[in-house]
C-alpha positions as CSV (number, residue, x, y, z in Angstrom):
1,M,0.0,0.0,0.0
2,N,1.1,3.5,-0.7
3,D,1.7,6.1,2.0
4,T,-1.4,8.4,1.8
5,T,-0.3,10.9,4.5
6,N,0.7,13.4,1.9
7,T,-1.8,12.6,-0.8
8,N,-3.5,15.5,-2.7
9,K,-6.9,14.7,-4.3
10,L,-6.9,16.5,-7.7
11,P,-10.3,16.3,-9.4
12,F,-10.6,16.2,-13.2
13,E,-12.9,18.8,-14.7
14,F,-14.6,19.3,-18.1
15,T,-15.3,22.9,-19.0
16,G,-16.8,22.5,-22.4
17,K,-20.3,23.9,-23.3
18,A,-23.0,22.4,-25.5
19,G,-23.4,25.6,-27.5
20,E,-19.7,25.8,-28.3
21,Y,-19.4,22.2,-29.3
22,F,-22.6,22.4,-31.4
23,G,-20.8,24.9,-33.7
24,I,-18.0,22.5,-34.2
25,W,-20.2,19.5,-34.6
26,I,-22.6,20.9,-37.1
27,V,-19.8,22.2,-39.4
28,N,-18.2,18.7,-39.1
29,V,-21.4,17.0,-40.1
30,L,-22.0,19.3,-43.1
31,L,-18.5,19.1,-44.4
32,T,-18.3,15.4,-44.0
33,V,-21.5,15.0,-46.0
34,V,-20.4,17.4,-48.7
35,T,-17.0,15.8,-49.1
36,L,-18.4,12.2,-49.1
37,T,-16.8,11.5,-45.7
38,L,-13.3,12.6,-46.7
39,Y,-13.5,15.4,-44.1
40,T,-13.8,12.8,-41.4
41,P,-10.1,13.1,-40.2
42,W,-10.4,16.9,-39.9
43,A,-13.7,16.4,-38.0
44,K,-12.1,13.9,-35.6
45,V,-9.1,16.2,-34.9
46,R,-11.3,19.2,-34.3
47,T,-13.5,17.2,-31.9
48,R,-10.6,15.7,-30.0
49,R,-8.9,19.0,-29.6
50,Y,-12.0,20.5,-28.2
51,F,-12.6,17.7,-25.7
52,Y,-8.9,17.4,-24.8
53,G,-8.6,21.2,-24.4
54,N,-11.6,21.4,-22.1
55,T,-10.5,18.5,-19.9
56,L,-8.5,19.8,-16.9
57,L,-6.4,18.2,-14.2
58,D,-5.0,20.5,-11.5
59,N,-6.2,23.5,-13.6
60,S,-4.1,22.4,-16.6
61,A,-5.7,21.2,-19.9
62,F,-4.7,18.3,-22.0
63,D,-3.9,18.8,-25.7
64,Y,-4.2,16.7,-28.9
65,T,-1.5,17.5,-31.4
66,A,-2.2,15.2,-34.4
67,E,-2.6,16.7,-37.8
68,P,-5.6,15.7,-40.0
69,W,-3.3,14.6,-42.9
70,A,-1.8,11.9,-40.7
71,L,-5.3,10.5,-39.9
72,L,-6.3,10.8,-43.5
73,K,-3.9,8.0,-44.5
74,G,-5.3,5.7,-42.0
75,Y,-8.9,6.6,-42.9
76,L,-8.2,5.8,-46.6
77,V,-6.8,2.4,-45.6
78,A,-9.9,1.7,-43.5
79,L,-12.1,2.9,-46.3
80,G,-10.4,0.7,-48.8
81,F,-10.9,-2.3,-46.5
82,F,-14.5,-1.5,-46.1
83,I,-15.0,-1.3,-49.9
84,L,-13.3,-4.7,-50.3
85,Y,-15.5,-6.1,-47.6
86,Y,-18.7,-4.7,-49.2
87,M,-17.7,-6.1,-52.6
88,G,-16.9,-9.5,-51.0
89,T,-20.3,-9.5,-49.2
90,N,-22.3,-8.7,-52.3
91,F,-20.3,-9.9,-55.3
92,Y,-17.4,-12.2,-54.3
93,P,-18.4,-14.3,-51.3
94,L,-15.2,-16.4,-51.6
95,L,-13.2,-13.2,-50.9
96,L,-14.6,-12.7,-47.4
97,P,-12.6,-15.5,-45.6
98,I,-9.4,-14.1,-47.1
99,L,-10.3,-10.6,-46.0
100,M,-11.2,-11.7,-42.5
101,L,-7.9,-13.7,-42.2
102,V,-5.9,-10.7,-43.4
103,F,-7.7,-8.4,-40.9
104,L,-7.2,-10.9,-38.1
105,M,-3.5,-11.2,-38.7
106,A,-3.1,-7.4,-39.0
107,M,-5.2,-6.6,-35.9
108,P,-2.3,-6.7,-33.3
109,W,-0.2,-4.4,-35.5
110,L,-3.1,-2.0,-36.1
111,V,-4.0,-1.8,-32.5
112,V,-0.5,-1.1,-31.3
113,R,0.2,1.5,-34.0
114,S,-3.1,3.2,-33.3
115,M,-2.3,3.3,-29.6
116,M,1.2,4.6,-30.3
117,F,-0.2,7.3,-32.5
118,N,-2.9,8.6,-30.2
119,A,-0.6,8.4,-27.1
120,F,2.2,10.3,-28.8
121,H,-0.2,13.1,-29.8
122,S,-1.8,13.3,-26.3
123,V,0.0,15.9,-24.2
124,Y,-0.3,17.2,-20.7
125,R,1.8,20.2,-19.5
126,N,4.1,19.8,-22.5
127,M,4.7,16.1,-21.7
128,R,3.7,13.4,-24.1
129,F,2.2,10.0,-23.4
130,S,3.6,6.9,-25.1
131,F,2.7,3.3,-25.9
132,K,5.1,0.3,-26.3
133,K,5.5,-1.7,-29.5
134,N,4.2,-4.9,-27.8
135,Y,2.9,-6.8,-30.9
136,G,3.1,-10.2,-29.1
137,G,1.0,-9.0,-26.2
138,A,-1.6,-7.6,-28.6
139,A,-1.8,-10.8,-30.5
140,A,-2.3,-12.7,-27.3
141,V,-5.1,-10.6,-25.9
142,F,-6.9,-9.9,-29.2
143,I,-6.4,-13.2,-31.0
144,G,-5.0,-15.9,-28.7
145,W,-7.3,-15.7,-25.6
146,P,-10.5,-14.9,-27.6
147,L,-10.0,-18.2,-29.6
148,L,-10.8,-20.0,-26.3
149,M,-14.3,-18.5,-26.1
150,P,-16.1,-21.4,-27.8
151,L,-14.1,-24.0,-25.8
152,T,-15.1,-22.4,-22.5
153,L,-18.7,-21.6,-23.5
154,G,-17.9,-17.9,-23.1
155,L,-16.9,-18.3,-19.4
156,I,-13.4,-16.9,-20.2
157,F,-14.8,-13.5,-21.3
158,P,-14.2,-11.7,-18.0
159,F,-10.6,-13.0,-18.0
160,I,-10.1,-11.7,-21.6
161,Q,-11.5,-8.3,-20.5
162,F,-9.0,-8.3,-17.6
163,K,-6.1,-9.1,-20.0
164,Q,-7.1,-6.5,-22.5
165,K,-7.4,-3.7,-19.9
166,K,-4.1,-4.8,-18.3
167,F,-2.4,-4.7,-21.8
168,F,-3.6,-1.1,-22.5
169,V,-2.7,0.2,-19.1
170,E,0.7,-1.4,-18.6
171,N,2.0,-0.6,-22.0
172,S,1.2,3.1,-21.6
173,S,3.6,5.7,-20.1
174,F,3.6,9.4,-19.3
175,G,7.1,10.8,-19.8
176,Q,9.4,8.1,-18.5
177,S,6.9,6.7,-15.9
178,E,5.0,3.6,-16.8
179,F,1.4,3.0,-15.7
180,K,0.8,0.0,-13.5
181,F,-2.4,-2.1,-13.2
182,H,-3.4,-3.7,-9.9
183,A,-6.8,-5.2,-10.7
184,T,-7.3,-9.0,-10.6
185,P,-9.4,-11.4,-12.8
186,G,-11.6,-11.9,-9.8
187,G,-12.8,-8.4,-9.9
188,F,-13.9,-8.7,-13.5
189,Y,-15.6,-12.0,-12.9
190,K,-17.6,-10.5,-10.0
191,V,-18.9,-7.7,-12.4
192,Y,-19.9,-10.1,-15.2
193,W,-21.4,-12.8,-13.0
194,L,-23.8,-10.2,-11.6
195,I,-24.6,-9.2,-15.2
196,M,-25.5,-12.8,-16.0
197,L,-27.8,-12.7,-13.0
198,F,-29.4,-9.5,-14.2
199,V,-29.8,-11.0,-17.7
200,V,-31.7,-14.0,-16.2
201,L,-33.9,-11.7,-14.2
202,G,-34.5,-9.5,-17.2
203,V,-35.6,-12.3,-19.4
204,I,-38.0,-13.5,-16.7
205,G,-39.3,-10.0,-16.4
206,M,-39.9,-9.6,-20.2
207,I,-41.7,-13.0,-20.3
208,A,-43.9,-11.8,-17.5
209,A,-44.6,-8.5,-19.2
210,I,-46.0,-10.5,-22.2
211,A,-47.6,-13.3,-20.3
212,I,-49.5,-11.4,-17.6
213,P,-51.7,-9.3,-19.9
214,A,-52.4,-12.4,-22.0
215,Y,-53.2,-14.5,-18.9
216,H,-55.5,-11.7,-17.6
217,N,-57.4,-11.7,-20.9
218,Y,-57.6,-15.4,-20.9
219,V,-59.1,-15.4,-17.4
220,E,-61.6,-12.7,-18.4
221,Q,-62.7,-14.6,-21.5
222,A,-63.1,-17.8,-19.5
223,R,-65.1,-16.0,-16.8
224,M,-67.5,-14.7,-19.4
225,G,-67.8,-18.1,-20.9
226,Q,-66.7,-17.1,-24.4
227,M,-65.7,-20.1,-26.4
228,M,-64.7,-20.5,-30.0
229,Y,-64.4,-23.9,-31.5
230,G,-63.7,-25.5,-28.2
231,R,-60.9,-23.1,-27.0
232,F,-60.8,-19.9,-25.1
233,I,-60.2,-16.7,-27.0
234,N,-56.6,-15.7,-26.0
235,A,-54.6,-12.5,-26.3
236,A,-53.7,-13.3,-30.0
237,D,-57.4,-12.7,-30.9
238,D,-57.4,-9.2,-29.4
239,P,-55.2,-6.7,-31.3
240,G,-55.4,-4.2,-28.5
241,I,-54.0,-6.6,-25.9
242,M,-51.3,-7.8,-28.4
243,M,-50.2,-4.2,-29.1
244,L,-50.1,-3.4,-25.4
245,S,-48.0,-6.4,-24.7
246,M,-45.6,-5.7,-27.6
247,A,-45.2,-2.0,-26.4
248,I,-44.5,-3.1,-22.8
249,S,-42.0,-5.7,-24.1
250,Q,-40.1,-3.2,-26.3
251,I,-39.9,-0.6,-23.5
252,A,-38.8,-3.2,-21.0
253,T,-36.2,-4.5,-23.4
254,L,-34.8,-0.9,-24.1
255,L,-34.6,-0.1,-20.3
256,F,-33.0,-3.5,-19.7
257,Y,-30.3,-2.9,-22.2
258,I,-29.6,0.6,-21.0
259,G,-29.4,-0.7,-17.5
260,I,-26.9,-3.4,-18.3
261,F,-24.8,-1.0,-20.3
262,A,-24.8,1.6,-17.5
263,Y,-23.9,-1.1,-15.0
264,I,-20.9,-2.3,-17.1
265,Q,-19.7,1.2,-17.8
266,A,-19.8,2.2,-14.1
267,R,-18.5,-1.0,-12.5
268,V,-15.8,-1.8,-15.1
269,G,-14.8,1.9,-15.3
270,N,-14.4,2.1,-11.5
271,L,-12.6,-1.2,-11.4
272,V,-10.0,-0.1,-14.0
273,W,-9.3,3.4,-12.8
274,N,-9.2,2.5,-9.1
275,N,-6.4,0.1,-9.9
276,V,-4.2,2.3,-12.1
277,E,-1.0,3.7,-10.7
278,L,1.5,6.2,-12.2
279,A,4.7,6.6,-10.2
280,S,2.9,6.1,-6.9
281,N,0.1,8.4,-7.9
282,R,-3.3,6.6,-7.9
283,F,-6.7,7.4,-9.4
284,E,-10.2,7.3,-7.9
285,S,-13.3,6.8,-10.0
286,K,-16.8,7.0,-8.5
287,L,-19.2,6.4,-11.4
288,R,-22.6,5.2,-10.4
289,A,-24.8,2.9,-12.5
290,R,-28.0,4.7,-11.6
291,D,-26.6,8.1,-12.7
292,L,-25.4,6.6,-16.0
293,F,-28.7,4.9,-16.6
294,W,-30.5,8.2,-16.3
295,I,-28.0,10.0,-18.5
296,F,-28.1,7.4,-21.2
297,F,-31.9,7.2,-21.1
298,S,-32.5,10.9,-21.2
299,N,-29.8,11.5,-23.8
300,I,-31.4,8.9,-26.1
301,F,-34.8,10.5,-25.5
302,M,-33.6,14.0,-26.2
303,I,-31.6,13.0,-29.3
304,V,-34.6,11.2,-30.8
305,I,-37.1,14.1,-30.2
306,S,-34.6,16.6,-31.6
307,F,-33.9,14.5,-34.7
308,G,-30.2,14.3,-33.6
309,L,-29.6,18.0,-33.1
310,L,-28.9,17.5,-29.3
311,I,-26.1,15.0,-29.9
312,P,-23.5,17.7,-28.9
313,W,-25.5,18.4,-25.7
314,A,-25.5,14.7,-24.9
315,R,-21.7,14.3,-25.5
316,V,-20.8,17.4,-23.4
317,R,-23.2,16.2,-20.6
318,M,-21.5,12.8,-20.5
319,A,-18.0,14.3,-20.5
320,K,-18.9,16.6,-17.6
321,Y,-20.3,13.7,-15.6
322,R,-17.3,11.4,-16.2
323,A,-14.8,14.1,-15.4
324,S,-16.6,15.0,-12.2
325,K,-16.4,11.4,-10.9
326,L,-12.6,11.0,-11.6
327,S,-9.7,12.3,-9.5
328,M,-6.0,11.8,-9.2
329,L,-4.6,10.9,-5.8
330,A,-1.2,12.6,-6.2
331,V,1.5,11.8,-3.7
332,G,3.2,15.1,-2.8
333,D,3.3,17.9,-5.3
334,L,2.1,17.2,-8.9
335,N,4.3,20.0,-10.2
336,G,7.4,18.3,-8.8
337,F,6.4,15.1,-10.5
338,I,5.9,16.8,-13.8
339,K,9.2,18.7,-13.5
340,S,11.0,15.4,-12.7
341,E,9.5,13.8,-15.8
342,Q,10.5,16.7,-18.0
343,D,14.1,16.6,-16.8
344,Q,14.3,12.8,-17.5
345,V,12.9,13.2,-21.0
346,G,15.3,16.1,-21.6
347,A,18.2,14.0,-20.5
348,T,17.4,10.8,-22.4
349,G,15.9,12.3,-25.5
350,D,12.6,11.4,-27.3
351,Q,12.6,7.7,-27.9
352,V,9.5,7.6,-30.2
353,G,11.2,6.1,-33.2
354,E,9.4,5.3,-36.4
355,M,5.6,5.4,-36.0
356,F,2.9,4.6,-38.5
357,D,0.8,7.7,-38.6
358,M,-2.7,6.2,-38.9
359,D,-5.6,6.3,-36.5
360,I,-7.8,3.1,-36.3
361,G,-10.8,3.5,-34.1
362,L,-10.9,0.7,-31.5
């Protein structure tokens, strides 16, 4: 355990405003449409710079330094693969297995290069983040372990999640300091076993939502003695009952999925961040599933009724909430830690090396 007698709790903060981001977002949308999606890299850079620049830690903002032209190369590669996939799906089915094999073999390389690119262009107080060239580790967590999913009937999934989170955290660095990950597979199994319980209860609830109105109608028909060809008139003979049952079922399904997603986001997010360490500095995350459930549900509702125009408001709202629930538990003076990292980098030089300048969304 770390000594917490001299720990300073430094909260993250997001200062962006929906109105400001709406101006960026609407221009991005229009130019992306006009250019037949070729503006996508510029839109991504503008968006990231806005969200990075409005995310503060100890009153200092983050920065995103990538140039759109670098992302354009990666976007064209991804677009080319999508075109080949579309052609294979619709015209050359025999091409699909080859494309899938090529993509599977290239995945570790793409993941590592993407992480290196984004880490290198993520800056805090003039210090860059970095990511290791660990292709073997990427192959293990994205190809090797997932191949065991069928053999274990999916029971290995929480362990795979643990290995992937550990891979991302422990291959990342800030300056010369590497991040450490202290979570265990047991923590992930606890989260996902509870999800499985929720799924079972949710399925029972949805069945009940359909069965109860039908059974009620069945009883009423029986009580009134209405018979048709030797059987009772059931809910299928009453369009009103069927429509009500379907509506209840769809609403229940939507709320169920939102609830599961909110629970995963909160529990896994807290599990990861509360077990991350950077040079004895720890992090504290206090996301709550019920808060995320309400934010997700109300965001979806407002986006639908506004025909998508409130997407910027929803993104800013989510960013504010996530930042408000995350803090850094800094041991001693954060300024001293930053200064030490800057001195080390200045002494050793920038060891970035050759880096493939493409951005592949994970």
